C-alpha positions in Angstrom: 17.9 18.5 34.7 15.9 20.6 32.2 12.2 20.3 32.5 10.1 21.0 29.4 6.6 22.2 29.9 4.1 19.7 28.5 2.4 22.1 26.1 5.9 23.2 24.8 6.9 19.6 24.3 3.7 19.0 22.3 4.4 21.9 20.0 8.0 20.8 19.4 6.7 17.4 18.5 4.2 18.9 16.1 6.9 21.0 14.5 9.1 18.0 14.0 6.2 16.1 12.5 5.6 18.9 10.0 9.3 19.1 9.2 9.3 15.4 8.4 6.3 15.5 6.0 8.2 16.7 2.9 11.0 14.2 3.6 8.6 11.3 4.1 6.8 12.2 0.8 10.1 12.3 -1.0 11.1 9.0 0.5 7.9 7.4 -0.7 8.3 8.8 -4.2 11.8 7.4 -4.4 10.6 4.0 -3.1 7.9 3.9 -5.8 10.4 4.9 -8.4 12.7 2.2 -7.3 9.9 -0.4 -7.6 9.1 0.8 -11.1 12.8 0.5 -12.1 12.9 -3.0 -10.7 9.7 -3.8 -12.7 11.3 -2.5 -15.9 14.5 -4.4 -15.2 12.6 -7.7 -15.0 11.1 -7.0 -18.4 14.6 -6.6 -19.8 16.2 -9.6 -18.2 13.2 -12.0 -18.4 13.4 -15.1 -20.6 11.5 -14.3 -23.9 11.5 -17.8 -25.3 7.9 -18.2 -26.4 7.7 -22.0 -26.9 8.4 -23.0 -23.2 6.1 -20.2 -22.1 3.3 -21.6 -24.3 3.9 -25.1 -22.9 3.5 -23.7 -19.3 0.3 -22.0 -20.4 -1.1 -25.3 -21.8 -0.2 -27.1 -18.5 -2.1 -24.3 -16.6 -5.1 -24.8 -18.9 -5.0 -28.5 -18.0 -5.3 -27.6 -14.4 -8.1 -25.2 -15.1 -10.0 -27.9 -17.0 -9.6 -30.3 -14.1 -10.9 -27.6 -11.7 -13.7 -26.5 -14.0 -12.2 -23.0 -14.4 -11.4 -22.9 -18.1 -13.7 -19.9 -18.9 -11.3 -17.9 -21.0 -12.7 -18.6 -24.5 -16.3 -17.7 -23.5 -15.3 -14.4 -21.8 -12.9 -13.4 -24.5 -15.5 -14.1 -27.2 -18.0 -11.8 -25.3 -15.4 -8.9 -25.2 -14.9 -9.3 -29.0 -18.6 -9.6 -30.0 -19.8 -6.7 -27.8 -17.8 -3.8 -29.3 -18.3 -1.3 -26.5 -17.5 -3.9 -23.8 -14.1 -4.6 -25.6 -13.3 -0.9 -25.8 -14.2 -0.1 -22.2 -12.3 -3.2 -21.1 -9.3 -2.1 -23.0 -9.3 1.4 -21.4 -9.9 -0.3 -18.0 -6.9 -2.6 -18.5 -4.6 0.2 -19.6 -5.7 2.8 -17.1 -7.3 1.6 -13.8 -4.4 -0.6 -12.8 -2.2 2.5 -12.3 -4.6 5.3 -11.6 -6.9 3.7 -9.0 -3.9 2.2 -7.2 -2.1 5.5 -7.1 -5.1 7.4 -5.9 -5.7 4.9 -3.0 -2.0 5.1 -2.1 -2.1 8.9 -1.9 -5.3 8.8 0.2 -3.8 6.3 2.6 -0.7 8.4 2.9 -2.7 11.4 3.8 -4.6 9.4 6.4 -1.4 8.7 8.4 1.2 6.0 8.9 -1.0 3.7 11.0 -3.1 3.0 7.9 -0.6 3.7 5.2 2.5 1.8 6.3 1.1 -1.7 6.5 -0.9 -1.3 3.3 2.2 0.0 1.5 4.3 -2.8 2.9 1.7 -5.4 1.7 1.8 -3.9 -1.8 5.6 -4.1 -1.9 5.8 -7.7 -0.7 3.1 -8.8 -3.3 4.7 -6.9 -6.2 8.2 -8.2 -5.5 6.8 -11.8 -5.2 5.0 -11.3 -8.5 8.2 -10.0 -10.2 10.1 -13.0 -9.0 7.5 -15.4 -10.4 7.7 -13.5 -13.8 11.4 -14.4 -13.9 11.1 -17.9 -12.6 7.9 -19.0 -14.6 7.5 -17.0 -17.8 4.1 -17.9 -19.1 2.3 -16.9 -22.3 -1.1 -15.2 -22.0 -4.1 -16.5 -24.0 -3.5 -13.9 -26.8 -0.2 -15.5 -27.6 -1.2 -19.1 -27.5 -3.7 -19.2 -30.5 -7.5 -19.4 -30.4 -7.9 -16.1 -28.5 -8.3 -12.5 -29.6 -6.0 -9.7 -28.4 -8.8 -7.2 -27.5 -6.4 -4.3 -26.8 -4.8 -4.8 -30.2 -8.2 -4.9 -31.7 -9.1 -1.5 -30.1 -5.6 0.0 -30.4 -6.7 2.6 -32.9 -9.1 4.1 -30.3 -6.5 4.3 -27.5 -2.9 5.2 -26.8 -1.6 1.6 -26.5 -0.1 -0.5 -29.3 -0.3 -4.1 -30.1 2.0 -5.2 -27.1 -0.2 -5.5 -24.0 -1.0 -2.1 -22.6 2.3 -0.3 -23.3 2.0 3.1 -25.0 2.3 2.9 -28.8 6.0 2.6 -29.7 7.1 1.3 -26.3 6.2 -2.3 -26.7 9.8 -3.3 -26.6 9.9 -2.5 -22.9 7.0 -4.8 -22.1 7.4 -8.3 -20.8 4.9 -10.2 -23.0 5.3 -13.4 -20.9 4.4 -11.9 -17.5 1.1 -13.6 -17.2 1.5 -15.5 -14.0 0.4 -14.1 -11.6 -1.8 -11.2 -12.8 -0.7 -8.1 -10.9 -3.6 -6.3 -12.4 -5.9 -8.6 -10.5 -3.7 -8.6 -7.5 -3.4 -4.8 -7.2 -7.1 -4.5 -7.6 -7.7 -6.8 -4.7 -5.1 -4.7 -2.7 -7.2 -1.7 -3.4 -10.3 -3.4 -2.0 -8.4 -4.5 1.1 -6.8 -1.1 1.6 -10.2 0.7 1.4 -11.7 -1.8 3.8 -8.9 -1.2 6.3 -9.2 2.6 6.0 -12.9 3.3 6.2 -16.2 1.9 7.2 -18.0 3.8 4.4 -20.1 1.2 2.6 -20.0 3.0 -0.8 -16.2 3.2 -0.7 -15.9 -0.5 0.3 -18.4 -1.5 -2.4 -16.3 0.4 -5.0 -13.2 -1.4 -3.9 -14.7 -4.9 -4.2 -16.3 -4.0 -7.5 -13.0 -2.7 -8.8 -11.4 -6.1 -7.9 -14.1 -8.2 -9.5 -14.3 -6.1 -12.7 -10.5 -6.1 -13.1 -10.4 -9.9 -12.8 -13.0 -10.2 -15.5 -11.3 -7.6 -17.7 -7.8 -9.3 -17.6 -9.4 -12.5 -18.8 -11.8 -11.0 -21.3 -9.1 -9.0 -23.0 -7.0 -12.1 -23.6 -4.2 -11.0 -21.3 -4.5 -13.5 -18.5 -5.8 -17.0 -17.6 -8.3 -17.4 -14.8 -5.7 -19.0 -12.6 -3.4 -16.0 -13.3 -6.0 -13.8 -11.6 -6.4 -16.3 -8.7 -2.6 -16.4 -8.3 -2.5 -12.6 -8.2 -5.1 -12.6 -5.4 -3.1 -15.2 -3.5 0.1 -13.2 -3.8 -1.6 -10.1 -2.5 -3.4 -12.0 0.2 -0.1 -13.4 1.4 1.5 -10.0 1.3 -1.3 -8.5 3.2 -1.1 -11.2 5.9 2.6 -10.8 6.1 2.5 -7.0 6.5 -0.2 -7.2 9.2 1.8 -9.8 11.1 4.9 -7.6 10.8 2.9 -4.7 12.2 1.6 -6.7 15.1 5.0 -7.9 16.1 6.4 -4.4 15.7 3.6 -3.0 18.0 4.4 -5.6 20.6 8.1 -4.8 20.6 7.3 -1.0 20.9 4.9 -1.6 23.7 7.5 -3.7 25.6 10.1 -1.0 25.0 7.8 1.7 26.3 7.0 -0.3 29.4 10.7 -0.9 30.0 11.4 2.8 29.5 8.7 3.9 31.9 9.9 1.4 34.5 13.5 2.7 34.2 12.4 6.4 34.4 10.1 5.9 37.3 12.5 7.2 40.0 13.3 10.3 37.9 9.6 11.0 37.5 9.0 10.5 41.2 11.9 12.9 42.1 10.5 15.5 39.7 7.1 15.3 41.4 8.6 15.5 44.9 10.7 18.5 43.9 7.6 20.4 42.7 5.6 19.4 45.7 8.3 20.8 48.0 8.3 24.0 46.0 4.6 24.4 46.2 4.7 23.8 50.0 7.2 26.5 50.6 5.3 28.9 48.4 2.1 28.2 50.4 4.0 28.7 53.7 5.3 32.1 52.6 1.9 33.2 51.5 0.3 32.3 54.9 3.1 33.9 56.8 2.6 37.2 54.9 -1.1 37.2 55.7 -0.3 36.8 59.5 2.0 39.9 59.5 5.2 38.3 58.5 7.7 39.4 55.9 6.2 40.0 52.5 8.3 38.6 49.6 10.2 41.4 48.0 10.0 43.8 51.0 12.4 44.2 53.9 10.1 44.7 56.9 6.7 43.8 58.3 3.5 45.1 56.7 2.0 48.2 58.5 -1.6 49.0 58.5 
């Protein structure tokens, strides 16, 4: 049996970890690319019939009126009347959704798999659920139902987006205009808040995360891109994904702990044999050393020591 010195084993493990870092980074990049491709594919295959999507939006408004949450007209009017607010909201809608989420993902990745893996998994679960709802329940946003102003289109001359949601000018054909329910803008913003909360106890960072979530929810409604219940649904999707990912992590940890315990139990006799072997070797070495001091043979010499 080959025995590896503890410090050598630690160095080998560190080298293997460093070797895996580029591969892990490439794997994560491919995963994100695949998710974006899936998102784009739903845009191409989604039902683009406006009339039934508007009917669903009106039904959603009826629910909002019943719950006292029909605030879209007042917020949208504010973003139109206050010019700078509409412009800032347009940039926020077109930018923060991608930039802030990407920055937090990179920061979590650098902090290690214990923090990154469950957060990434939660984002994937929530996004896939959102894409499925886009296909199953196409819903028109306020800006396509009449009575609301498309704030991004109003400010498109001052930005890179066109008149179709937040897509860059000239790429509106690749945008699913009826992907209102749920709001993944609001959902991803809540994910940012939850991810920051799980990664740090810094109060300023946590305050930024929750502020980002609240501001994003207001912006998606104010710009005419989502209903209030779209934002609520986005939060629910992400909350469900977060809970599912955490539950998955806990069950995985329990299985790994049980496997380690079983492995330690099965390797117990080997470890005991290794310790007994080294104890015997130490005993014989000590005996030879005492014998040499008493005038016996010295290791490496053929006769007794003379003085």
